[in-house]
FINU-142214 format. One record per residue: residue in three letters; x, y, z of N, C-alpha, C, O in turn. Coordinates in Angstrom, 1 decimal, m for minus. Layout:
% FINU-142214
ALA_X_Y_Z_X_Y_Z_X_Y_Z_X_Y_Z
...
***
This chain:
% FINU-142214
UNK_m1.5_36.6_m44.8_m2.4_36.9_m43.6_m3.3_36.7_m44.0_m3.3_36.7_m45.2
UNK_m4.5_36.2_m43.2_m5.9_35.4_m43.7_m6.8_36.5_m42.3_m6.3_37.2_m41.4
UNK_m7.7_36.3_m42.5_m8.9_37.3_m42.2_m9.4_38.3_m43.1_m8.9_38.4_m44.2
UNK_m10.3_39.0_m42.8_m11.3_39.5_m43.6_m11.3_41.3_m43.4_m11.3_41.8_m42.3
UNK_m11.4_41.7_m44.1_m11.6_43.6_m44.4_m10.6_44.2_m42.9_m11.1_44.7_m41.8
UNK_m9.6_44.0_m43.2_m8.3_44.6_m42.5_m7.9_45.5_m43.4_m7.9_45.5_m44.6
UNK_m7.5_46.4_m42.7_m6.3_47.6_m43.4_m4.9_47.5_m42.1_m4.8_47.9_m40.9
UNK_m4.0_46.9_m43.0_m2.7_47.3_m42.6_m1.5_48.1_m43.2_m1.0_47.8_m44.3
UNK_m1.2_49.2_m42.2_m0.2_50.2_m43.1_0.7_50.0_m42.5_0.5_50.0_m41.3
UNK_2.0_49.7_m42.8_3.4_49.7_m42.1_3.1_48.6_m40.9_3.7_48.7_m39.9
UNK_2.4_47.8_m41.1_2.2_46.7_m40.2_2.0_45.3_m40.7_1.6_45.3_m41.9
UNK_2.3_44.3_m40.3_2.1_42.9_m40.6_0.9_42.3_m40.7_0.5_41.6_m41.6
UNK_0.3_42.9_m39.3_m1.2_41.9_m39.4_m0.7_41.0_m38.1_0.3_40.7_m37.6
UNK_m2.2_40.5_m38.0_m2.3_39.2_m36.9_m3.3_37.9_m37.8_m4.4_38.1_m38.2
UNK_m2.7_37.1_m37.8_m3.4_36.0_m38.4_m4.3_35.6_m38.1_m4.1_34.9_m37.1
UNK_m5.6_35.5_m38.5_m7.1_35.1_m38.2_m7.9_36.1_m37.9_m9.0_35.9_m37.5
UNK_m7.5_37.5_m38.2_m7.5_38.7_m37.4_m8.6_39.3_m38.5_m8.2_39.1_m39.7
UNK_m10.2_40.1_m38.3_m10.9_40.5_m39.3_m11.1_41.8_m38.8_m10.8_42.1_m37.6
UNK_m11.7_42.8_m39.9_m12.3_44.2_m39.3_m11.1_45.0_m38.1_m11.4_45.3_m37.0
UNK_m10.1_45.2_m38.7_m9.2_45.6_m38.0_m8.5_46.3_m38.8_m8.6_46.1_m40.0
UNK_m7.7_47.4_m38.3_m7.1_48.4_m38.5_m5.9_48.7_m38.1_m5.9_49.5_m37.2
UNK_m4.6_48.3_m38.6_m3.7_48.4_m37.8_m2.4_49.4_m38.6_m1.9_49.1_m39.6
UNK_m1.9_50.6_m38.0_m1.1_51.3_m38.5_0.3_51.7_m37.5_0.5_52.4_m36.5
UNK_1.3_50.9_m38.3_2.4_51.3_m37.8_2.9_50.1_m37.3_2.0_49.3_m37.6
UNK_4.1_49.5_m36.5_4.4_48.5_m35.8_5.2_49.1_m34.6_6.0_50.0_m34.7
UNK_4.8_48.4_m33.2_5.6_48.9_m31.8_6.6_48.4_m32.2_7.0_47.5_m32.8
UNK_7.3_49.8_m31.5_8.7_49.9_m31.1_9.3_50.4_m32.6_10.5_50.4_m32.6
UNK_8.7_50.7_m33.7_9.4_51.5_m34.8_8.8_52.6_m34.8_9.6_53.6_m34.9
UNK_7.3_53.0_m34.7_6.6_54.3_m34.9_6.5_54.4_m33.3_6.4_53.5_m32.5
UNK_6.7_56.1_m33.0_7.0_56.4_m31.4_5.9_57.3_m31.4_5.5_57.7_m30.3
UNK_5.5_57.7_m32.3_4.6_59.0_m32.4_3.6_58.9_m33.3_3.4_57.9_m34.1
UNK_2.8_59.9_m33.1_1.3_59.5_m33.8_0.6_61.4_m33.8_0.4_62.0_m32.8
UNK_0.5_61.9_m35.4_0.0_62.9_m35.7_m0.9_62.5_m36.4_m0.4_62.1_m37.5
UNK_m2.6_62.5_m36.4_m3.6_62.6_m37.6_m3.8_64.1_m37.5_m3.6_64.9_m36.6
UNK_m4.0_64.3_m38.6_m4.6_66.0_m38.9_m6.4_65.4_m38.8_m6.8_64.3_m38.8
UNK_m7.1_66.9_m38.7_m8.4_67.1_m38.8_m9.1_66.7_m37.6_m10.3_66.5_m37.6
UNK_m8.2_66.5_m36.5_m8.9_66.1_m35.2_m9.3_67.1_m34.2_m10.3_67.2_m33.6
UNK_m8.1_67.8_m34.2_m8.1_69.1_m33.3_m8.9_69.8_m33.5_m9.0_70.2_m34.7
UNK_m9.9_70.4_m32.4_m10.8_71.5_m32.9_m11.7_71.4_m33.3_m12.3_72.4_m33.5
UNK_m12.1_70.1_m33.6_m13.2_69.7_m34.5_m14.4_69.7_m33.2_m14.2_69.5_m32.0
UNK_m15.8_70.1_m33.9_m17.0_70.0_m32.9_m17.2_68.6_m33.1_m16.8_68.0_m34.1
UNK_m17.9_68.0_m32.2_m18.6_66.4_m32.0_m20.0_66.5_m31.5_m20.1_67.6_m31.0
UNK_m21.1_65.7_m31.5_m22.0_65.7_m30.9_m22.4_65.5_m29.9_m21.8_64.6_m29.5
UNK_m23.6_66.0_m28.7_m23.8_65.6_m27.9_m23.2_64.0_m27.1_m22.6_63.8_m26.0
UNK_m23.5_63.0_m28.2_m23.4_61.6_m28.0_m22.0_61.2_m27.9_m21.6_60.0_m28.2
UNK_m21.1_62.4_m27.5_m19.1_62.3_m27.9_m18.7_61.2_m26.8_m19.1_61.2_m25.6
UNK_m18.0_60.4_m27.4_m17.2_59.6_m25.7_m16.0_60.0_m25.9_m15.5_60.7_m26.8
UNK_m15.2_59.3_m24.4_m13.6_59.6_m24.7_m13.3_58.2_m24.9_m13.9_57.2_m24.6
UNK_m12.0_58.5_m25.8_m11.3_57.7_m26.5_m9.9_57.0_m25.5_m9.0_57.8_m25.0
UNK_m10.0_55.9_m25.3_m8.6_56.0_m24.4_m7.9_54.7_m24.9_m8.5_53.9_m25.5
UNK_m6.4_54.5_m24.7_m5.6_53.9_m25.3_m5.1_53.0_m24.3_m4.6_53.6_m23.3
UNK_m5.2_51.4_m24.3_m4.5_50.5_m23.5_m3.4_50.6_m23.5_m3.0_51.4_m24.3
UNK_m2.3_49.6_m22.7_m0.5_49.4_m22.7_m0.6_48.4_m24.1_0.5_47.8_m24.4
UNK_m1.5_48.2_m24.9_m1.2_47.5_m26.2_m1.1_48.3_m27.5_m0.7_47.9_m28.6
UNK_m1.8_49.8_m26.9_m1.9_50.4_m28.2_m3.2_50.6_m28.6_m3.4_51.6_m29.3
UNK_m4.1_49.8_m28.2_m5.4_49.7_m28.2_m6.6_51.2_m28.2_m7.1_51.8_m27.3
UNK_m6.9_51.3_m29.6_m8.0_52.6_m29.0_m9.4_51.8_m28.5_m9.8_50.7_m28.9
UNK_m9.8_52.5_m27.7_m11.4_52.2_m27.2_m12.5_53.1_m26.1_m12.1_54.1_m25.4
UNK_m13.6_52.6_m26.0_m14.2_53.6_m25.1_m14.5_53.0_m23.7_m13.7_52.1_m23.6
UNK_m15.0_53.0_m23.1_m15.8_52.9_m21.7_m16.8_52.5_m22.1_m17.1_52.8_m23.2
UNK_m17.6_51.7_m21.3_m18.8_51.4_m21.5_m19.8_52.3_m20.1_m19.5_52.5_m18.9
UNK_m20.6_52.6_m20.6_m21.3_53.7_m19.5_m23.0_53.5_m20.0_m23.4_54.2_m20.9
UNK_m23.7_52.7_m19.6_m24.9_52.4_m20.4_m25.8_52.5_m18.9_m25.2_52.1_m17.9
UNK_m27.2_53.0_m18.9_m28.5_52.6_m18.5_m28.6_51.5_m18.0_m29.3_51.3_m17.0
UNK_m27.7_50.2_m18.8_m28.7_48.9_m18.7_m27.4_48.3_m17.4_m27.7_47.2_m16.9
UNK_m26.4_48.9_m17.1_m25.7_48.6_m16.3_m25.7_49.2_m15.0_m24.8_48.8_m14.2
UNK_m26.7_50.1_m14.6_m27.2_51.1_m13.7_m28.4_50.9_m13.1_m29.2_50.1_m13.5
UNK_m28.7_51.5_m12.1_m30.1_51.3_m11.4_m30.1_52.7_m10.6_m29.2_53.4_m10.4
UNK_m31.6_52.8_m10.2_m31.5_54.1_m9.3_m31.0_55.3_m10.1_m30.2_56.2_m9.6
UNK_m31.3_55.3_m11.2_m30.4_57.0_m11.7_m31.2_58.2_m11.1_m32.5_58.1_m11.1
UNK_m30.8_59.1_m10.8_m31.7_60.1_m10.2_m30.9_61.5_m10.3_m29.7_61.6_m10.4
UNK_m31.7_62.6_m10.3_m30.9_63.8_m10.2_m30.1_63.9_m8.6_m30.6_63.1_m7.8
UNK_m29.2_64.6_m8.2_m29.0_64.7_m7.0_m29.6_65.7_m6.0_m29.5_65.7_m4.7
UNK_m30.4_66.7_m7.0_m30.7_68.1_m6.1_m29.9_68.3_m5.0_m28.7_68.2_m5.0
UNK_m30.5_68.4_m4.1_m29.5_69.3_m2.8_m28.6_68.5_m2.1_m27.8_68.9_m1.2
UNK_m28.6_67.3_m2.5_m27.2_66.7_m1.9_m25.8_66.7_m2.6_m24.7_66.2_m2.2
UNK_m26.3_67.5_m3.9_m24.9_68.2_m4.6_m24.5_69.6_m4.3_m23.6_70.3_m4.9
UNK_m25.4_70.1_m3.2_m25.3_71.7_m2.8_m23.8_71.7_m2.1_m22.9_72.5_m2.4
UNK_m23.8_70.5_m1.1_m22.3_70.9_m0.8_m20.7_70.5_m1.6_m19.6_70.6_m1.2
UNK_m21.3_70.2_m2.5_m20.4_70.2_m3.5_m20.1_71.4_m4.0_m18.9_71.7_m4.0
UNK_m20.7_72.1_m4.3_m20.6_72.9_m5.3_m20.2_74.5_m4.3_m19.9_75.7_m4.7
UNK_m20.3_74.0_m3.0_m19.9_74.8_m2.1_m17.9_75.2_m1.7_m17.1_76.1_m1.3
UNK_m17.9_73.8_m2.1_m16.3_73.8_m2.4_m15.1_75.2_m2.9_m15.4_76.0_m3.8
UNK_m14.3_75.3_m2.3_m13.3_76.2_m3.0_m12.2_75.4_m3.1_m11.8_74.4_m2.5
UNK_m11.4_76.5_m4.5_m10.3_75.7_m4.7_m9.3_76.6_m4.1_m9.4_77.8_m4.1
UNK_m8.2_76.0_m3.5_m7.0_76.9_m3.1_m5.5_76.2_m3.2_m5.3_75.0_m3.5
UNK_m5.0_76.7_m3.1_m3.4_76.5_m3.6_m2.4_76.3_m2.2_m2.2_77.4_m1.7
UNK_m1.8_75.4_m1.6_m1.0_75.5_m0.6_0.4_74.7_m0.3_0.5_73.7_m0.9
UNK_1.3_75.1_0.5_2.4_74.2_0.0_2.0_74.1_1.3_1.5_74.9_2.1
UNK_2.5_71.7_1.8_2.5_71.7_2.6_4.0_71.4_3.5_4.4_70.4_3.0
UNK_4.7_71.7_4.2_6.0_71.6_4.5_6.1_70.0_5.5_5.6_69.6_6.6
UNK_6.9_69.5_4.8_7.6_67.9_5.4_8.3_68.2_6.3_8.2_67.2_7.0
UNK_9.0_69.1_6.9_9.6_69.4_7.6_10.0_70.6_8.3_11.0_71.2_7.8
UNK_9.6_71.2_9.2_9.7_72.8_10.0_10.8_73.2_9.7_11.0_74.2_9.0
UNK_12.0_72.0_10.4_13.4_72.8_10.4_14.0_73.3_8.8_14.6_74.3_8.6
UNK_13.7_72.6_7.9_14.1_72.9_6.2_12.8_73.3_5.5_12.3_72.4_4.9
UNK_12.2_74.5_5.5_10.9_74.6_5.2_11.0_74.5_3.4_10.2_73.9_2.7
UNK_12.3_75.2_3.2_12.5_75.6_1.9_12.7_74.0_0.9_12.1_73.8_m0.1
UNK_13.5_73.3_1.3_14.0_72.0_0.8_13.0_71.0_0.6_13.0_70.2_m0.3
UNK_11.9_71.0_2.0_11.2_69.5_1.8_9.5_70.0_2.1_9.0_70.2_3.2
UNK_8.9_70.2_0.9_7.8_70.8_0.9_7.0_70.0_m0.5_7.5_69.7_m1.6
UNK_5.4_69.9_0.0_4.5_69.6_m1.2_3.8_70.6_m1.8_3.3_71.4_m1.0
UNK_3.6_70.9_m2.9_2.9_72.1_m3.4_1.2_71.1_m3.9_1.2_70.1_m4.5
UNK_0.1_71.8_m3.5_m1.1_71.3_m3.7_m2.1_72.4_m4.4_m1.7_73.5_m4.4
UNK_m2.9_72.1_m4.9_m3.9_73.0_m5.6_m5.2_71.8_m5.2_m5.3_70.7_m5.9
UNK_m5.9_72.2_m4.1_m7.0_71.4_m3.8_m8.4_72.2_m4.0_m9.4_71.6_m3.7
***
């Protein structure tokens, strides 16, 4: 393989790729367990990690430089805070209510 600073465990790697960690092979390993992550405290600068359809880990970009007019909502958020969570069953048919219903929590 060509490239620099790669770590490939159970994976042949990709040509001309650098600075990448690849663990396992698609279709062979179907589950992942990593010890030492669950219930660990992180700092206030923590971000959510997402996984794309190729198994690539990453984060979304949310930075002040991509936004404008950032300001507190003040009274505009009062209506949202007044919302009440409730559960209901929506009947799809009055003739057979037990067979055709949808459960919602809103």
